[in-house]
C-alpha positions in Angstrom: 23.3 -87.1 65.4 20.7 -85.0 66.9 23.0 -82.0 66.4 23.6 -83.0 62.9 19.9 -83.3 62.2 19.5 -79.8 63.8 22.3 -78.5 61.6 20.7 -79.9 58.5 17.3 -78.5 59.4 18.9 -75.1 60.0 20.7 -75.3 56.6 17.4 -76.3 54.9 15.6 -73.5 56.6 18.3 -71.1 55.4 18.1 -72.4 51.8 14.2 -72.2 51.9 14.6 -68.5 53.2 17.0 -67.7 50.6 14.8 -69.3 47.8 11.9 -67.3 49.2 13.7 -64.0 49.5 15.1 -64.7 45.8 11.6 -65.3 44.6 10.4 -62.3 46.4 13.2 -60.2 44.8 12.4 -61.7 41.3 8.8 -61.0 41.8 9.4 -57.4 42.9 12.0 -57.0 40.0 9.3 -58.2 37.6 6.8 -55.9 39.2 9.3 -53.0 38.7 9.9 -53.7 35.1 6.2 -53.8 34.7 5.8 -50.3 36.3 8.7 -49.0 33.9 6.7 -50.5 30.8 3.5 -48.9 31.9 5.1 -45.5 32.6 6.7 -45.7 29.1 3.5 -46.5 27.4 1.7 -43.7 29.3 4.4 -41.2 28.3 4.1 -42.4 24.7 0.5 -42.0 24.7 0.7 -38.5 26.2 3.2 -37.4 23.7 1.2 -38.9 20.8 -1.9 -37.0 22.1 0.2 -33.7 22.4 1.4 -34.2 18.8 -2.0 -34.6 17.5 -3.2 -31.6 19.3 -0.3 -29.6 17.9 -1.2 -31.0 14.4 -4.7 -29.8 14.7 -3.5 -26.3 15.9 -1.1 -26.1 13.0 -3.7 -27.0 10.5 -6.2 -24.4 12.0 -3.5 -21.9 11.8 -2.8 -22.7 8.1 -6.4 -22.6 7.2 -6.7 -19.1 8.9 -3.6 -18.0 7.1 -5.1 -19.1 3.8 -8.5 -17.2 4.7 -6.5 -14.1 5.6 -4.5 -14.1 2.3 -7.7 -14.7 0.3 -9.4 -11.8 2.1 -6.3 -9.5 1.6 -6.2 -10.3 -2.1 -9.9 -9.6 -2.4 -9.5 -6.3 -0.5 -6.6 -5.3 -2.9 -8.6 -6.1 -6.0 -11.6 -4.2 -4.6 -9.4 -1.2 -3.8 -8.0 -1.2 -7.3 -11.4 -1.5 -8.8 -12.6 1.4 -6.5 -9.6 3.6 -7.6 -10.2 2.8 -11.3 -13.9 3.7 -10.9 -13.1 6.9 -9.1 -10.6 7.8 -11.8 -13.2 7.0 -14.5 -15.7 9.2 -12.6 -13.4 12.1 -12.2 -12.4 12.1 -15.8 -15.9 11.5 -16.9 -17.2 14.6 -14.9 -14.4 16.7 -16.4 -14.9 15.8 -19.9 -18.7 16.2 -19.6 -18.1 19.9 -18.8 -16.0 20.3 -21.9 -18.2 18.5 -24.3 -20.3 21.8 -25.0 -17.1 23.5 -25.8 -16.1 20.9 -28.4 -19.7 21.3 -29.8 -19.3 25.0 -30.2 -15.9 24.6 -31.9 -17.6 22.2 -34.5 -20.4 24.7 -35.0 -17.5 27.5 -35.6 -15.7 25.2 -38.1 -19.2 24.8 -40.0 -19.9 28.5 -39.9 -19.9 30.4 -43.2 -19.8 33.8 -41.5 -17.1 36.4 -41.9 -13.7 36.2 -40.4 -14.8 38.8 -37.7 -17.9 36.7 -36.8 -15.7 33.6 -36.5 -13.2 35.4 -34.3 -16.1 36.6 -32.0 -17.5 33.0 -31.9 -13.9 31.6 -30.8 -13.6 34.3 -28.2 -17.0 33.2 -26.7 -15.7 29.6 -26.7 -12.5 30.6 -24.9 -14.6 32.5 -22.2 -16.6 29.4 -21.9 -13.6 27.3 -21.4 -12.3 29.8 -18.8 -15.6 29.5 -16.9 -15.3 25.7 -16.8 -11.6 25.9 -15.6 -12.6 28.4 -12.8 -15.4 25.9 -11.8 -12.7 23.3 -11.6 -10.6 25.7 -9.5 -8.0 25.9 -12.1 -6.5 29.4 -12.2 -4.0 31.0 -14.6 -0.6 31.8 -13.4 0.0 35.6 -13.0 2.5 36.7 -15.7 2.8 40.3 -17.3 4.0 42.8 -14.7 4.6 40.0 -12.0 8.1 39.4 -10.7 9.8 36.4 -12.4 9.4 33.2 -10.3 11.2 30.2 -11.6 8.6 28.0 -9.6 5.8 29.5 -11.8 7.4 30.8 -15.0 9.6 29.3 -17.5 11.8 32.0 -19.3 11.8 31.8 -23.1 14.1 34.8 -23.4 14.5 38.4 -22.3 13.2 41.7 -23.6 15.2 45.0 -23.1 12.8 47.5 -21.7 13.3 50.5 -19.5 9.6 51.1 -18.6 9.4 47.9 -16.4 11.4 46.8 -13.4 14.3 44.2 -14.0 13.5 40.6 -13.7 9.7 41.0 -14.2 7.6 39.4 -16.8 7.3 41.5 -20.0 5.3 39.0 -22.2 3.3 35.9 -21.9 4.0 33.3 -24.7 2.0 30.5 -23.2 -0.3 30.6 -20.2 0.5 28.7 -17.2 -2.3 27.0 -14.9 -2.5 25.9 -11.3 -4.9 23.9 -9.6 -5.5 25.5 -6.2 -1.7 25.7 -5.0 -0.4 22.9 -7.3 1.2 24.1 -10.6 -0.2 22.1 -13.6 2.2 23.9 -16.1 4.6 26.8 -15.7 3.7 30.0 -17.9 6.3 30.4 -20.7 7.3 34.1 -20.6 9.8 36.7 -21.7 11.6 38.5 -18.9 12.4 42.1 -18.7 16.0 43.1 -18.9 16.2 46.7 -17.7 19.7 48.2 -18.6 19.3 51.2 -16.2 18.6 49.0 -13.1 21.4 46.4 -14.1 23.9 49.0 -14.4 23.2 50.5 -11.0 
């Protein structure tokens, strides 16, 4: 009987130990789940904070882009206005120099002098215009006697002459002009055709 009691006590002790170890395991499992939940919440909060930071950076970049676009547009408008102002200034300064020429032409038209006086007046006006053009660095293209150059001359026809070299300018029909090295318009000319030189 004593043995039986001892066996029962041993069984009870085992059951109690199993219960305790089960409770301990459950407690540990519950604690583990709590740790997972805490870690998950912490990760979520970290990601949300990172998202908010990225959102702020994006908004700052968009605002900066909008400012840069506005500055670029203002700079473009300012450059266009400056270009237009410079063009107006350049045109104005040139026109201002030609106004006295226009005045002199009007005086010539009102003149009641002879034909010779009118011609002399117009010649003076032409000289005045040539002086203005020289001041603007506009030079006439060399023509009569010069070798024909298709870059500066436009041939209107040919003239048969033996006293000038072949392919040289015989006559100037309309004067050509250049601004420094830039051709403004070609000279309209007649070119020499020398039969003696072409036959050789």
